[in-house]
LUMTORZA-612613 format. One record per residue (C-alpha): x, y, z; residue number from 1. Coordinates in Angstrom, 3 decimals. Example, Ala and Ser with C-alpha at 12.3 -4.5 7.8 and 13.67 -1.06 7.14 Angstrom:
% LUMTORZA-612613
R        c1        c2        c3   nr
R    12.300    -4.500     7.800    1
R    13.670    -1.060     7.140    2
This chain:
% LUMTORZA-612613
R        c1        c2        c3   nr
R   -34.696    -1.227    56.068    1
R   -32.520    -0.170    53.168    2
R   -32.572     2.990    51.101    3
R   -31.983     3.181    47.367    4
R   -30.432     5.962    45.291    5
R   -32.776     6.837    42.442    6
R   -30.074     8.809    40.570    7
R   -28.735     7.022    37.453    8
R   -25.178     5.777    37.565    9
R   -22.783     8.130    35.732   10
R   -19.242     6.949    34.918   11
R   -16.458     8.859    36.611   12
R   -14.876    11.616    34.534   13
R   -11.623    10.765    32.776   14
R    -9.031    12.468    30.604   15
R    -8.583     9.542    28.197   16
R   -11.141    10.809    25.612   17
R    -9.280    14.129    25.487   18
R    -5.979    12.371    24.762   19
R    -7.724    10.206    22.154   20
R    -9.122    13.314    20.417   21
R    -5.699    15.003    20.494   22
R    -4.185    11.906    18.882   23
R    -6.776    11.960    16.076   24
R    -6.051    15.645    15.472   25
R    -2.298    14.949    15.328   26
R    -2.846    12.182    12.766   27
R    -4.897    14.470    10.513   28
R    -2.401    17.337    10.818   29
R     0.525    14.969    10.268   30
R    -0.933    13.725     6.973   31
R    -0.706    17.299     5.715   32
R     2.461    18.544     7.388   33
R     4.819    15.734     8.349   34
R     4.648    11.954     8.640   35
R     6.405    11.973    12.028   36
R     3.562    14.001    13.516   37
R     1.093    11.473    12.111   38
R     3.070     8.598    13.667   39
R     3.145    10.297    17.083   40
R    -0.579    10.992    16.771   41
R    -1.277     7.344    15.929   42
R     0.673     6.284    19.028   43
R    -1.477     8.665    21.125   44
R    -4.653     7.232    19.608   45
R    -3.663     3.651    20.420   46
R    -2.456     4.486    23.939   47
R    -5.427     6.588    25.021   48
R    -7.946     4.298    23.344   49
R    -6.531     1.400    25.354   50
R    -6.584     3.400    28.593   51
R   -10.110     4.599    27.870   52
R   -11.477     1.119    27.238   53
R    -9.474    -0.261    30.153   54
R   -11.029     2.309    32.464   55
R   -14.555     1.711    31.160   56
R   -14.319    -2.032    31.640   57
R   -12.875    -1.838    35.145   58
R   -16.201    -2.905    36.690   59
R   -16.278    -6.044    34.572   60
R   -12.736    -7.011    35.445   61
R   -12.860    -6.174    39.160   62
R   -15.847    -7.825    40.892   63
R   -16.904    -6.184    44.093   64
R   -14.887    -3.046    43.381   65
R   -14.728    -0.449    46.118   66
R   -17.318     2.325    45.791   67
R   -16.277     5.733    44.648   68
R   -15.536     8.338    47.340   69
R   -18.705    10.079    48.499   70
R   -21.033     7.390    47.175   71
R   -23.567     5.781    49.536   72
R   -22.921     2.238    50.528   73
R   -26.037     0.108    50.737   74
R   -25.739    -3.292    52.285   75
R   -28.364    -5.837    51.437   76
R   -28.310    -9.096    53.330   77
R   -30.001   -12.192    52.116   78
R   -30.439   -14.486    55.054   79
R   -31.599   -17.342    52.896   80
R   -28.456   -17.317    50.739   81
R   -25.546   -19.455    51.863   82
R   -22.377   -17.587    52.765   83
R   -20.311   -19.338    50.109   84
R   -22.732   -18.234    47.393   85
R   -22.332   -14.616    48.415   86
R   -18.544   -14.889    48.270   87
R   -18.652   -16.364    44.750   88
R   -21.067   -13.755    43.404   89
R   -19.561   -11.408    40.780   90
R   -21.127    -8.073    39.932   91
R   -20.637    -6.274    36.590   92
R   -21.456    -2.738    35.571   93
R   -24.051    -2.795    32.834   94
R   -23.380     0.857    32.084   95
R   -19.661     0.144    31.604   96
R   -20.470    -2.741    29.275   97
R   -22.782    -0.587    27.163   98
R   -20.229     2.240    26.960   99
R   -17.418    -0.138    25.973  100
R   -19.628    -1.728    23.334  101
R   -20.587     1.664    21.936  102
R   -16.943     2.780    21.762  103
R   -15.944    -0.479    20.072  104
R   -18.709    -0.300    17.460  105
R   -17.924     3.371    16.799  106
R   -14.222     2.605    16.346  107
R   -15.031    -0.228    13.935  108
R   -17.342     1.989    11.861  109
R   -14.753     4.793    11.846  110
R   -12.053     2.401    10.652  111
R   -14.284     1.016     7.881  112
R   -15.008     4.553     6.660  113
R   -11.548     6.081     7.130  114
R    -9.123     3.370     6.001  115
R   -10.394     3.057     2.383  116
R   -10.290     6.848     1.978  117
R    -6.735     7.046     3.321  118
R    -5.746     4.127     1.122  119
R    -6.972     5.777    -2.088  120
R    -5.463     9.135    -1.081  121
R    -2.056     8.033     0.217  122
R    -1.033     4.643    -1.164  123
R    -0.626     5.716    -4.838  124
R     2.267     7.944    -3.749  125
R     4.174     4.877    -2.540  126
R     3.605     2.776    -5.634  127
R     6.859     2.482    -7.529  128
R     6.592     3.010   -11.260  129
R     8.633     0.729   -13.446  130
R    11.278     2.641   -15.326  131
R    11.519     2.101   -19.071  132
R    14.702     3.428   -20.650  133
R    14.243     4.791   -24.157  134
R    17.112     4.714   -26.639  135
R    16.856     7.757   -28.931  136
R    19.791     6.794   -31.100  137
R    23.280     8.262   -31.611  138
R    24.199    11.736   -30.356  139
R    24.628    12.870   -33.936  140
R    20.817    12.968   -34.207  141
R    20.863    16.081   -32.014  142
R    22.675    19.140   -33.402  143
R    24.348    21.246   -30.739  144
R    22.468    24.322   -29.536  145
R    19.152    23.407   -31.219  146
R    15.972    21.833   -29.964  147
R    14.600    18.633   -31.468  148
R    11.064    17.328   -30.840  149
R    11.293    13.611   -30.041  150
R     8.186    11.412   -30.102  151
R     8.548     7.873   -28.787  152
R     6.840     4.980   -27.011  153
R     7.998     4.890   -23.414  154
R     6.818     1.289   -23.048  155
R     6.281    -0.493   -26.392  156
R     4.426    -3.312   -24.614  157
R     1.653    -0.833   -23.708  158
R     1.363     0.555   -27.210  159
R     0.162     4.057   -28.088  160
R    -1.000     4.894   -24.562  161
R     2.658     5.217   -23.563  162
R     3.575     7.623   -26.368  163
R     5.479    10.632   -25.055  164
R     6.941    13.807   -26.518  165
R    10.085    15.525   -25.280  166
R    11.958    18.663   -26.328  167
R    15.664    17.860   -26.467  168
R    18.579    20.264   -26.814  169
R    22.211    19.262   -27.130  170
R    24.150    21.622   -24.833  171
R    27.558    20.430   -25.975  172
R    29.899    19.321   -23.229  173
R    30.116    20.433   -19.617  174
R    32.604    19.818   -16.820  175
R    31.537    17.063   -14.391  176
R    34.022    16.097   -11.658  177
R    36.850    17.513   -13.738  178
R    35.795    15.657   -16.903  179
R    34.083    16.968   -20.004  180
R    30.844    15.086   -20.612  181
R    27.906    15.555   -23.026  182
R    25.061    17.672   -21.656  183
R    21.413    17.618   -22.743  184
R    18.267    19.460   -21.731  185
R    15.331    17.029   -21.991  186
R    11.979    18.718   -21.255  187
R     8.667    16.860   -21.051  188
R     5.897    18.285   -23.241  189
R     3.089    18.312   -20.650  190
R     2.102    21.617   -19.038  191
R     2.604    21.848   -15.265  192
R    -0.854    23.416   -14.935  193
R    -3.309    20.727   -16.075  194
R    -1.179    18.520   -18.295  195
R    -2.070    19.919   -21.719  196
R     0.501    19.424   -24.514  197
R     2.964    22.315   -24.668  198
R     3.964    23.690   -28.083  199
R     7.440    24.959   -29.026  200
R     7.575    28.676   -29.826  201
R     9.570    28.363   -33.030  202
R     9.465    27.011   -36.566  203
R     8.883    23.257   -36.486  204
R    10.648    21.858   -39.548  205
R     8.317    19.027   -40.494  206
R    10.215    18.552   -43.747  207
R    13.290    17.623   -41.725  208
R    11.480    14.986   -39.658  209
R    13.124    11.584   -39.586  210
R    12.367     8.219   -38.118  211
R    15.194     6.601   -36.150  212
R    15.179     2.835   -35.492  213
R    15.676     1.739   -31.883  214
R    16.698    -1.549   -30.228  215
R    13.095    -2.045   -29.044  216
R    11.914    -2.165   -32.653  217
R     9.731     0.934   -32.289  218
R    11.076     3.926   -34.264  219
R    11.568     7.354   -32.697  220
R    10.465    10.418   -34.637  221
R    12.803    13.422   -34.462  222
R    11.687    16.832   -35.743  223
R    14.064    19.837   -35.651  224
R    12.878    23.244   -34.390  225
R    14.344    26.463   -35.743  226
R    14.615    29.646   -33.662  227
R    12.854    28.349   -30.564  228
R    12.330    31.203   -28.102  229
R     9.816    29.749   -25.604  230
R     7.228    27.070   -24.915  231
R     3.507    27.810   -24.708  232
R     0.391    25.968   -23.600  233
R    -2.567    26.601   -25.942  234
R    -5.139    25.553   -23.322  235
R    -4.793    28.201   -20.613  236
R    -1.931    30.437   -21.712  237
R     0.933    29.005   -19.664  238
R     4.305    30.276   -20.890  239
R     7.821    28.917   -20.281  240
R    11.269    30.069   -21.364  241
R    13.784    27.906   -23.228  242
R    14.861    26.249   -19.947  243
R    11.290    25.279   -19.093  244
R    10.910    27.935   -16.383  245
R     7.410    29.320   -15.900  246
R     7.295    32.962   -17.020  247
R     3.530    33.587   -17.297  248
R     0.133    32.024   -16.843  249
R    -1.326    29.562   -14.307  250
R     1.349    26.800   -14.151  251
R     2.630    26.217   -10.619  252
R     6.180    25.131   -11.460  253
R     8.682    24.596   -14.271  254
R     8.200    21.945   -16.936  255
R     9.115    18.393   -15.938  256
R    12.267    16.774   -17.308  257
R    13.636    13.360   -18.173  258
R    16.858    12.076   -16.693  259
R    19.258    10.836   -19.362  260
R    22.425     8.838   -19.794  261
R    24.926     8.238   -22.577  262
R    25.239     4.546   -23.424  263
R    27.656     3.499   -26.195  264
R    27.295     6.857   -27.900  265
R    23.474     6.819   -27.735  266
R    21.155     9.167   -25.833  267
R    19.005     7.122   -23.447  268
R    16.100     8.654   -21.532  269
R    15.310     7.456   -18.009  270
R    13.125     8.605   -15.130  271
R    10.709    11.519   -15.426  272
R    11.077    14.036   -12.597  273
R     9.484    17.330   -11.596  274
R    11.354    20.620   -11.427  275
R    11.002    23.515    -9.006  276
R    13.323    26.309   -10.124  277
R    16.070    26.401   -12.725  278
R    19.065    28.689   -12.280  279
R    21.317    29.249   -15.257  280
R    21.098    27.814   -18.756  281
R    22.177    24.767   -20.692  282
R    24.782    22.486   -19.178  283
R    25.525    24.995   -16.396  284
R    21.940    25.114   -15.150  285
R    21.237    24.218   -11.524  286
R    17.974    22.292   -11.349  287
R    15.806    21.763    -8.266  288
R    14.800    18.157    -8.836  289
R    11.812    16.461    -7.160  290
R     9.923    13.187    -7.452  291
R     7.505    13.159   -10.381  292
R     4.302    14.959    -9.358  293
R     0.956    15.464   -11.054  294
R     0.206    18.703   -12.934  295
R    -1.003    21.468   -10.650  296
R     0.960    20.203    -7.640  297
R     3.501    22.524    -6.019  298
R     6.862    20.897    -5.328  299
R     8.635    23.826    -3.640  300
R     7.807    26.970    -1.701  301
R     5.247    27.349     1.068  302
R     2.488    25.868    -1.105  303
R     4.168    22.449    -1.180  304
R     2.940    21.848     2.399  305
R    -0.510    21.468     0.890  306
R     0.765    18.513    -1.142  307
R     2.973    16.522     1.289  308
R     2.656    13.271    -0.675  309
R     2.283    14.151    -4.374  310
R     0.745    11.378    -6.418  311
R     3.064    10.502    -9.334  312
R     1.687    11.663   -12.645  313
R     2.867    10.929   -16.112  314
């Protein structure tokens, strides 16, 4: 006569779920702090998920597995069954199959929910923006020591949506690697708070505005500014000095700038970049340069850890 255990079968305890949870936590923390932490966390997730599933499906892969220590062994003999049939019989754990299926379905649902969100949040930061150089004409268009408001189409093929405004000052010449080269300060007109158009704090000489032809066929408008002392945002009161440094209001960093080059005596604008701090003035200024970031995003200081992968903003 045989006895049966009425207690339900409970899988043996394992540490794999704990490692899996730690890996998920590392991935989430790494997305905020450092990509290497996220990579290590992803490796933990894959490793412990495999070990977890491997452990849960042990009963399906190992027929006739030895019972766990302390468990009762019940032998049931079937006299009518041939011996060879008993040897060929394979037993599978239904509980292990259900648990593995549940884990698999949960992982699939989690991936379907998480991957699109991560894609929209992270991938834009890795999209490379095509650079469009803008020829603003000969250097003589920019009197030394004075700001000029330049309005231009960054990409004529896109039309008016690519129109940009920059504040440009000719700093004269500066020493670079022992050579004297032209120096310019080229500040983008969008506020580093929410992207509103910044206004020059000086007399804008509209009567002196001129249209300069460019090789692209789209003219550039240049308007001189007299006595500029600062830049101000009319939306929320952000204030910047003549170097684009934040001096008051809600902006989180200095005004963005355009890189520039001198090509055959012409001033050519290149990539837009974000600026942390600016030390000094004019051609002697030391600029903390960062990849172009959206308005409101910190690029330096402790706060930048909240924005590890700034989405490029124009």
